[in-house]
C-alpha positions, 0 to 999 in steps of 0.5 A: 276518744276522751271524756269531759276530764280529757282522760282516754276512754277504754273503747273495749270497756264501753263496747262490753257495757253496751253488749251486756246492757250494764256492767254485769258480767257472768262467769260464762263471760270470763270462761268464754274470754279464756276459751277464746283468748280474749283478755279482760281488763282487770285494771278496771275495778268493776271487772275484777269485782265481778270475777267469781273464781269459785264459779269459773273453777266450777265451770272448768270442772264440768269438762273432761279436757279441763278438769285436771287444770281446774283441780290444780287451780282448786289447790291454789284458791288463795291466789288473787283474781287476776292471777287465777284468770291469767293461769287459766288464760295461759294454760288452757288452749284456745277452744270453741267448745261449750260444755253443758253443766251437769244438773241435779236430778229432780226426779227423786227429790220428793222421795228424798225429802220423804226419807229425810223426814221419816228417818232423819238421815242425810241426803247421801244416805237417802241416795244409797237407800233409795233403790231399796225402798218399794213401799212408798205409800206406807212411808207417806202415811207415816208423815201425813198430818191430817187435812185434805188430800 
């Protein structure tokens, strides 16, 4: 197939654009391509611009089977995007497992914010102190600044 300038058109790129509705690719598209051993055309500028090495590496840090490879790639984070993609593509075996990303616990966020405000300590210190505190009402009364409850 040719465009109006009589240059060959990459049909795979067109299919990819049609699949996503635009040229927007997520890190999950690159992780899926690596896991399914599908090559991505990094000669196209829009593909290379959308490859986020940090997020792809973070995706591979989520799985126990790939954490060692991701830790190794983390040491060589100065490589260009194509080399990082090729490293993952060549080192990791083909797989069809999709790992769930760990999420931050939203349950204690209000308590952590209260501890930060009252004592002025960091989040890591708040997580250490959290199980030790039992009287949350008196802490909340310390920061209450008036108004309706």
